[in-house]
C-alpha positions in Angstrom: 0.0 0.0 0.0 1.2 3.5 -0.9 2.1 5.9 1.9 0.3 9.1 1.0 -0.4 12.2 3.1 -3.2 14.4 1.8 -3.3 18.1 2.8 -5.9 20.6 1.9 -3.9 23.8 1.4 -5.2 27.3 2.3 -6.0 29.4 -0.7 -4.9 32.7 1.0 -2.2 31.9 3.6 0.9 29.9 2.4 1.7 27.1 4.8 -1.7 26.7 6.4 -3.6 23.5 5.7 -6.1 20.9 6.9 -5.8 17.2 7.3 -8.7 14.8 7.5 -8.3 11.3 9.0 -10.1 8.6 10.9 -9.2 9.2 14.6 -6.8 6.6 15.9 -7.6 7.2 19.5 -9.2 4.1 21.1 -12.0 6.2 22.8 -12.8 7.9 19.5 -13.6 4.8 17.4 -15.4 5.7 14.2 -14.8 9.4 14.6 -13.5 11.6 11.7 -10.8 14.0 12.8 -10.1 17.3 11.0 -6.9 19.0 12.0 -6.0 22.6 11.2 -2.3 23.5 10.9 -1.1 27.1 11.2 2.1 28.4 9.6 2.3 31.1 12.3 2.7 28.3 14.8 5.5 26.5 12.8 2.8 24.2 11.3 1.7 23.0 14.7 -1.9 21.8 14.9 -4.0 24.8 16.0 -7.4 23.1 16.3 -9.2 19.8 16.1 -12.7 19.0 14.9 -14.2 15.6 15.7 -17.2 14.5 13.7 -19.3 11.3 14.1 -20.3 9.6 10.9 -23.7 11.2 10.5 -22.4 14.7 11.2 -19.5 14.1 8.7 -22.0 13.1 6.0 -24.1 16.2 6.7 -21.0 18.4 6.6 -19.9 16.8 3.2 -23.4 17.5 1.8 -23.4 21.1 3.0 -20.0 21.6 1.6 -21.1 20.2 -1.8 -24.1 22.5 -1.7 -21.9 25.5 -1.1 -19.5 24.4 -3.9 -22.4 24.2 -6.3 -23.3 27.8 -5.5 -20.0 29.0 -6.9 -20.4 30.5 -10.4 -17.6 29.8 -12.9 
Protein backbone atom coordinates (compact mmCIF):
# COMPACT_ATOMS: atom_id res chain seq x y z
CA UNK A 1 0.00 0.00 0.00
CA UNK A 2 1.24 3.48 -0.88
CA UNK A 3 2.13 5.90 1.87
CA UNK A 4 0.28 9.10 1.04
CA UNK A 5 -0.41 12.21 3.08
CA UNK A 6 -3.24 14.39 1.79
CA UNK A 7 -3.29 18.06 2.79
CA UNK A 8 -5.93 20.63 1.88
CA UNK A 9 -3.93 23.82 1.35
CA UNK A 10 -5.19 27.26 2.33
CA UNK A 11 -5.96 29.44 -0.69
CA UNK A 12 -4.90 32.69 1.02
CA UNK A 13 -2.20 31.87 3.58
CA UNK A 14 0.85 29.94 2.42
CA UNK A 15 1.71 27.13 4.79
CA UNK A 16 -1.71 26.71 6.40
CA UNK A 17 -3.55 23.47 5.70
CA UNK A 18 -6.14 20.93 6.86
CA UNK A 19 -5.77 17.18 7.26
CA UNK A 20 -8.71 14.78 7.50
CA UNK A 21 -8.34 11.28 8.96
CA UNK A 22 -10.14 8.63 10.91
CA UNK A 23 -9.23 9.18 14.56
CA UNK A 24 -6.76 6.61 15.89
CA UNK A 25 -7.59 7.21 19.54
CA UNK A 26 -9.21 4.13 21.14
CA UNK A 27 -11.98 6.15 22.80
CA UNK A 28 -12.83 7.89 19.48
CA UNK A 29 -13.62 4.79 17.41
CA UNK A 30 -15.43 5.68 14.18
CA UNK A 31 -14.78 9.42 14.56
CA UNK A 32 -13.53 11.63 11.71
CA UNK A 33 -10.75 14.01 12.81
CA UNK A 34 -10.13 17.31 11.01
CA UNK A 35 -6.88 19.03 12.04
CA UNK A 36 -6.00 22.64 11.17
CA UNK A 37 -2.31 23.51 10.91
CA UNK A 38 -1.12 27.11 11.21
CA UNK A 39 2.09 28.40 9.60
CA UNK A 40 2.32 31.10 12.30
CA UNK A 41 2.72 28.28 14.84
CA UNK A 42 5.46 26.51 12.83
CA UNK A 43 2.82 24.21 11.33
CA UNK A 44 1.66 22.96 14.70
CA UNK A 45 -1.93 21.81 14.90
CA UNK A 46 -3.96 24.81 16.03
CA UNK A 47 -7.36 23.13 16.32
CA UNK A 48 -9.21 19.85 16.06
CA UNK A 49 -12.74 19.04 14.94
CA UNK A 50 -14.20 15.62 15.75
CA UNK A 51 -17.23 14.48 13.73
CA UNK A 52 -19.27 11.31 14.08
CA UNK A 53 -20.29 9.57 10.86
CA UNK A 54 -23.72 11.18 10.48
CA UNK A 55 -22.36 14.67 11.18
CA UNK A 56 -19.49 14.13 8.72
CA UNK A 57 -22.00 13.10 6.04
CA UNK A 58 -24.11 16.20 6.71
CA UNK A 59 -20.95 18.37 6.60
CA UNK A 60 -19.94 16.83 3.24
CA UNK A 61 -23.42 17.45 1.80
CA UNK A 62 -23.43 21.05 3.02
CA UNK A 63 -19.95 21.62 1.59
CA UNK A 64 -21.06 20.17 -1.75
CA UNK A 65 -24.11 22.49 -1.75
CA UNK A 66 -21.90 25.53 -1.15
CA UNK A 67 -19.50 24.42 -3.91
CA UNK A 68 -22.41 24.15 -6.33
CA UNK A 69 -23.32 27.77 -5.55
CA UNK A 70 -19.97 28.98 -6.93
CA UNK A 71 -20.39 30.50 -10.37
CA UNK A 72 -17.61 29.82 -12.86
